Structure formats: C-alpha cells, structure tokens
N, C-alpha and C positions, 0 to 999 in steps of 0.2 A: 626501460626494457623494450616495450612495444614500439616506442618512438624510434629507438635505435634499430630495431628490426625493420621498421618502415623505411628509414633512410637507407639502410643496407639494401633492401629490396628495390627501392627506387633507383639506386645507383648501379647495383650489380646485376639485377635481373629484370631486363627490359620487358619481358613478357608479362610480368606482374603489373607493369604500368598499363599495358594494353588490356589485360583480362581481369585484373583485380584479384583479390584473395578473399574467398569466403571465410577461410580460417582466421584471417586477420580481423574481419568484421565480427566474427563470433567471439574472439578473445576480447576485443574492445567492449562489446556489449556485455559480456560476462563480468568484466571489471566494473562497469557502470552499474550493473544489476546488483553488485554487492550493497549498493545503497538500498535497494529493495530488500535484500536479505536482512540488513540491520533494521529496516522498517518492520519486517515481520517479527524479528527476534525481540525488538524492544516492545512492540505492542502485545505480544503473546506471553512474554515472561511473567506477567502479572497473574496469568491464569493459575499457575502452580503455587504462587506465593500468597494469593489473596486470602485463602482459607486460614493459613497459619497467622496472617496478620490480623484477621478478624478475631481469632482466639487470643492473640497476644495483647491487642489493644481494646478488645471489646467494642468493635465498631458498631454503630447504629446502621440501619440500612442506607441512610444518606451518606454516612462516612465511608461505608463499604463502596458505594458508587463513586465517591470522590477519590478514594484511593486507587480505584481501577481506571477512572477517567481523567485524573488530573493531568496526565501526559497529553491528553487531547487539547487542553488549553494551550500547551506549548506547540502542538501541531498547528493550531490556528495561527499563532504568532509566527511559526516557521514558514507557513505558506504565504503569509502577508509579506514577510521579508524576502523569501526566496525568489518570488517573481521578479521584483526589481533587481535583486542581486544577480540572478542568472542572466538577465538582459544586460547588465552593466559589467559584471566581472567575468561572466562566462559560466557555462554549465559545469565545467571541470572544477573551477575554484569553489563554486558553491557546494559541490559534493565534498570537497576537502574540508570545508567549514563544518558540514554536517558530521563528518567522521570525528572531528575533534569534539563536537557536542555529545555524540554518542559515548565517547570515551569518558568525558567528564561526568556524565550522568551515571554511567555504570560504576565508576570509582566512588562517586559521592554516595550512591545507594549502598555500597559495600563497606563504607567506613566503619571501623570498630565503634562499639558503644562507649560513651563517656561515663565510666564507672563512678566518677566523682560527683555526678549529679544525683540528687535524690530521686527516688522511684517515680514520683509524680511528675517532677520536672523532666526526667529522662524520657518518660513516655510521650510527653508533649513535644519535647525537642525532636525526638525520632520521627513522630508523625509529620511535623511541619518541615523538617529538613528533607525527609523522604519526598514530600510533595514538591519542594523546590527542585530537587535533582531530577525528579520525573518530568517536571515541566521543561527543564533544560534538555533532557533527552527527547521530549516531544517536539521541541523546536527542530532538532535534527531530523526526526521522522517527517515533520511537515515539509522541510526543505527537500529531503530525499524523495518524498512521495510525488512531487511534481518534476524535480530536476532529472532523476534517473530515466523515467520514460520519455521525457522531452529530449534528452541527449540521445537516447537510442533511436527515437523516431527521426531525428535530424541527421543521423549518420547512416541510416539504413535505406537501401533502394526500395521503391514503392512495392515491388512484387513480393517482397518478403518482410516488409515493415511490420505487418501485424504479428507475424511469428516472433520477430526480434523484440518488439515491445512486450509481447506476452512472456518472453523470457524474464522480464522484470517481475511479472506476477508470479512466475515459477520461483524466482528467488525469494520473493516475499513469503510464499508458502513454505519454501525450504527453510527459511529462517524460523518460521513458526514450528515446523516439525523438529528442527534441531533443538530448539529450546524446550519443547515438550519432553524430549529425551533427557536433556540436561536437568530439567526440573524433577523428572522421575528418578534419575539416579542420585541426585542430591538428597531428595526426600527419602529414598529407599535405603540409603547407606547409613542413616542415623535414626535414633528414636524420635518419637513425636515431640517430646519436650525440646530436643535440640532444634528441630525444624521451627518450632514456634518461637524459640529464642533468637537464633541466628541463621538458620538454614535458608529462610526466605531472602536474607541479605546476600548470601552466596549465589542465589539464583540471579539476582540483578547484577551482581558483580561479574558474573561470567561473560557479560556482554563486552567487556574490555578487549577480549581476544579478536572477535570479528571486526570491532571498531578499528583496531590497529591494522588489520589486514586491509580494510578499505582505504585507510589513510596512506599506506605505503603503495598499494597498487594503483591508486588514482594518479600518482605522480608519473606513471609510465604511459598514460594514454593521451591522445591528442585532444584538442578542443573541438567542439562542434563545428563542422564546416560552414553551417549557416551563420553561426555567430561570428566566425572569422571573416566571412565575406561582408557581413554587416559592419564590421570594424575596418574594412578596407584591406584586409590581409588576404588578397585573392590567391597569391602563390601558395600559402599554407593550406587554404581551403581546397585548391586544386590537387595538391599532393595527397591530402587525406582522402578525397573522393576517388582519386585514381587508384589508390591503394585498396579502397573498398570494392570498386566494380569496374576499374579500367579507365583509360584516358578518355575515350569517346563519351562514356557515361558522365564522367566528371565535367567535361566541357559543356555538355547539354544541360546537366543539372545546375551548373553555375549560371548559365543564361537564364534558366527558369527562376532561380532564386533571385537573381539580380532584377528581373522584371517585376517580381512580386514586391521586392523591397522598394523599388522606385515608386510604387503606388501607395505606400503606407506611410502614415505620419508617425507611427510608433507611440501614440498617446493612448492612455486607457480610455479616453473619451471616444476613440474610434469604435469601440465595441458597441456604442449606442447609435452608430450610423445605420441607415436603412440596410437591411440584410443581415448585418452583424448583430442586431438586437435579437434576431431569431437564434443565431448560433450561441449567443450568450445564454439565452433561456434554455436551449437544449442542454448545454454543458452543465448549468446549475441544477436543472431538474434531474438529470442523470446522476450527478454526484450525490444529491440528496437521497434519491430513491435507492442507490446502491447501499446506503447505510440504514435507512429506516425500514428496510426489509429484514433487518435483525442480525446480520452476519456477526457483528462483534459481540453480541450476547453469547454466542457459542465459542468464539475465540477467546474471550476474556473470562467467561464464567462456566465453561464446559465441565471442569472437575466438580464445581459446586452443584451444578445441575445434576450430574450423575450421582453425586453423594446424596443429594436431597431425595432423589426418586428411586435409585436402584442399587447403589454400591457404596463401599467404604473408600477410604482415601487411596489406598494402593491400587485397587481396581479402577477407580475413577481416573487416576492419572494414566493408567494403561489404556483405558477407553479414549482418553484425550489424544494419546499417540495414534490410535486407530483413526480418529477424526482427522488428524494432521496428515496421515498417510493417504487417506482418501482424497483430501484436499489437494495434495501434491499430484496424485495419479491423474485426477481429472483436469488439473491445470495443464498437464502434458497433452491431454487430448485436445484441450482448447488451443494450445500452441500449434498443433498440426492441422486444425480445422478452420481457424479464424480467417486464413487467406484462401481457403477453398470454399467453405460454405458461405462465408460472409458474416458481417457484424450483426445485422438485424435478425436473421434466423436463429443464430446462437443465443442472442439476448432473449428472444421471445420463448424459445424452448426452455432455456434455463430458468427464467423467471416463473414460467408456468410450473416447472418441477419444484421450485422452491415453495411456491404457494401451496401446492398439493401436500407437500411434506409437512409444512407448518400447520395446516388445518388438521391433518391426521395426527400430528404430534399433540396439538391442543386437545383433540378428542381423547387420545390415549391418556393424557394427564388428567383430564376432567373425570374420566371414568375409572381412574386408578389402575389402568392396565399398562404399567410402566416397566416391568421387569426386563422384557426383551425389546418391546416396541420402541421405547424411547431412543435406544441406540440406532435401531433401523431407520427411524424417521429423521433423526439428526444426520445420519450419514447420507440419506437421500437428499436432504436439504443442502448439505455441504457439497456433495457431488454436483448438484445442479448449479450452485453458485460458482464453483471452481471451473465448470465447463463454460460459463458464460459471463454472468454479471461481474464477477471478480476481475478477470483479465480484460474483457472486452470493453468495459467502461473506461479503463485507462487507455486502451488503444484509441477509442473514439476521442477522448479528451486530448490526447497527444496529437491528433490529426486535424481537428476541425478549426483551430484558431489560426489567424494570419501569423506569418513568421516573425515580424518585427515585434509584435506584442504578445507572442505566444506565452512567454513567461508570466506576464501580468494577467493574461486571460485565464491561464491554468490556475494561477493563484486565486482568482475570484472563485472559480469552481471548487478548488480544493478547500478554501475557507468554508464554503457551504458544506462540503463533504465532512470535514472534521467537526464542524459545529453540530451537524446532524449526528455524527458518531458520539459526540459528547452527550447529547440529549438522550440518546438510546442507552448508552452505558450508565449514565447517572440515574435514569428512571427505572431501569429494569429491576434492580434490587428493591426499589421502593414499591413497585407494582407487585413483585413476586412475594414480598413479605408483608404486604398490606392486608390487614384482617378482613376488610370489606371485600377486596378482590378475591381473597382466598375463599370466603364464604359464598360469594356469588359464582365464581368461575373455577374454583379448585386449582389455582395456579395456571389455568389455560389461557387467560386473557392476553398476556403479552404475545403468545405465539399466534393467536388469531388476529391480533392487531397487525403484526408483521406480515402475516399472510395476506391481509387485505391490501397492504401496500404492494405486494407482489402482483396482484391483479392490476393495480394502477400502472405498474411498470410495464406489464405486457401491452396494455392499451396505448401507453405513451410511445413506446418503441414502434409499435405497429402503425400508428397514425402520424407521428411527427419526425422520428429520427431517420435521416437519409442513409443510404448504403454508401460506404466509402471504400469498399474492397477494390484493390488494384489501381486506385487513383493516386497520383502524386500529390504532395502537399499543396503544390501550386494549383493543381486542377481542383482540389477540394475547396481551396479559397475562392476559386472562380465560381463555384456553385452558388455562393451567396450573393452574386450579382453586384459586388463592390467595385466601384470605379475609382480611378485615381483622383 
C-alpha cells in the first residue's frame, strides 16, 4: 500500500520528489512503531495476569518472578539474533519475523487446558508450556526493541529524527496502556474464580490481534535506505529518501552514508577500536541504568503493589490504567521536546525526578503512609521516566553506533538492557517478600535501591554522555574520531 503510493507519487507528482512528504514519513514510522506497540503489549500483559496466576498455581516468590520475567530470557535471545539478522536480511524482514513470533506466543499462551491430564500434571504442564511460549514472545520483543527504533532512525532526517524515534517509545507505552484496559475489562467481566482459572489466558491471547496487524502492514513499507545502500541497491535507497525529504536531501544523504560505509569493516570487533570502545561503554551503561532504576517493577507488578499497600483487585487495575495514561501523556511531551531541549538535559531532569519520587515512595512505604501517597509518588516516577529515560535512551542508542554495525552494536547494548531487566524483575518479588527485608525496611528497600541508581544515572549523563541533538548519523559517527 505505502510502496504503491510511493511509486505513484514518484511517477505522477514530481514536486514530491523535490520536496518529499512528511505524511509519508510519518506513516512509514507509525507502521514500524507497531513493533514497539507489540513490545509494550507483550511486556505489560503480565501485570494483570500475574496475581491470578499466583493464586492458581501457588507460586513462590521466585516462581512469581520467573513467571513475570521468563519472557526476558527470550528478549536476550531476540536481541542476540536480531542484530545480525537486521544487518543481513534487513530491518523490514526482521520485524516480519518478530510479528510471527508475537502471534505464536499469544496463541500458545491462550491454548485451552488439556482436561485429560491429572490435576498435578496439568498444573506442571501449564506452568512450563506458559514459560516456553512467553520466551518465544520475548524473542519477538527483543528483535523489535532494537529493529523498530533502528529502522525509524535510518529513514528519518536528522532535524526530526529524535521525534520520530520517540514515536516508537510512544507506541510502546500505547501498547502498555491498551493492554491495561484489556486486562481490566477481561477481569471485570467475570468473577474472580473464572479469572483465576482461564481469564489470565485470555489476557495473553488478546495479543494475536496487534500481532496480525504488524505482520500485514509491514509488508507495505520500504526497506531502510541505509541498508539498501549497503547492499548496493542505490536506486531503491534514492527513491525512499526522495520520498521522505526530497531529491536534494536524498542525494546529499546518500553521499554521506556512502562515505561512512567506505570507512567501516562491518565487524563486531570494530567496536573495540580506539574511540568506539567509548561509545560501546556509553551504550551499555545507559541500557543497564535504564532498567536498574526500576521501571519494569511498576510496569509488571503495579497491580500487585497497589493491592499490597492500598486497594483491591478492581481498584488496583484501574490505578494501573492511570499509570499507563500518565506514561503515555509524558511520552508525548518527550516527543515534542527531545529535538528542542536536547538529549542530555531531558535525561538529567527525568532521572532526578525518578530518584526523588523513589526515595519519597520508600519513605511512604516505610512509615505506612500509603493510602494516597503511593499513587502520587509512582505517578511522579512514571512521568519522569516517560519524559526522559524511557524514550531518550532509545534515541541515543539508535544514533551513536556506526551504520554498518549498528544492528550488532545495538544488539550488545540491548542484551545488557534485557539482562538487567530480567535481574530486576526476578529479584523484586524476592526482596519484597523477604522476611528479613520486610523487618528491616518495611518493603521500602527495593525503592531506595532503584533511587540510588537514578543518582548514578544523573552523574553518568552529566559527565560522560555527549549531546547528539541536530547531528546527522554520519556526524555523530565522526565524533568518535574513527578513521578508515
């Protein structure tokens, strides 16, 4: 569809060739951002289901963490595979593979129970088959987490690239908000016993709809122009870039991409050359700090946190929707400010706000003042994250690595990101339900720990991370002093 419009515009409307089409760029980026929407949907669906699963299976704290975090093992596998695949097969085909994995995972998690099995065998089979299908979905999440922002960054002009890549974060948060509503309506339409028995499976199965949408629409968009030029398909790359921002921009951009490609070996070992060792370190540390500041504790366990400290199931799911709405609203603010204010100021302001909110939340929990304050401080934390660390980390990661090995380099950073996510998600229930931690800190310890990492993030961005606002990808590459 979009490719047909592109050919029609190139042949029948010459002014589009000269001036480009912002609408075309937005449509293409929105389709690619569906990968981000599935990313958010798949990772957040567990928040509404985990409480019912704990009741159904009698999970220990370790098993509760594993049920919530098992998909993250797949994410690690996904980013390891997606880097080389996106460099070899292209960004578009990699996203198509991710769509298939999302669908298979959703279908597998929603399969009916095998009534012929005995109760004990059935429970064991359900637990382990659930984990397998969640890992499959996690592979899709891992692939989409690096391929969607990479595709968007490579097709967008430098002056609006930050906003376009932030659209992917907007899609991630939109996916989370959508599934919060889905979880709420599924849970609210049936009694508690039905939700404990099968309702949580419907929550996971609902992901088949957006997975099919991604699969169909990705067939309509072009391949990344940078990947096309790397494969010697200059005519196709020129056509895509002309459609995006006009013929003169396309020719200038092709020259810059070609010059950058001529200086690169394309091997992963290039990341350890002088100059690029620094960019690798920056990417990895940013990826880890985005996660160890605790965001996925609130995305995966928000209903359980609200139920534990302040409310029942129905109210907890409603409060989780409020969390998702605030997340979405402040992501919009980030989209409109990231190319105006810059990456560094947003990161520092947001990380500071996250830290203040987490320390205040810890104090509220420690002294048992949770009725109102817990929602206020969580919303402050979420707003600060959505304004900065959430979208801007992905913007920076999509910008700072050289073109030829961008897929592999983002893969390294994303492996570290998802591994950190797994550690946080696995350990939070264990810390939160530990008798010793409860006696010493009254459930406050995890929040203070994540707040301390926010302080580290502020200092790291201030002292180490460069500003990339308004620079082309080739200019950013030149900042590292890499020679051919």
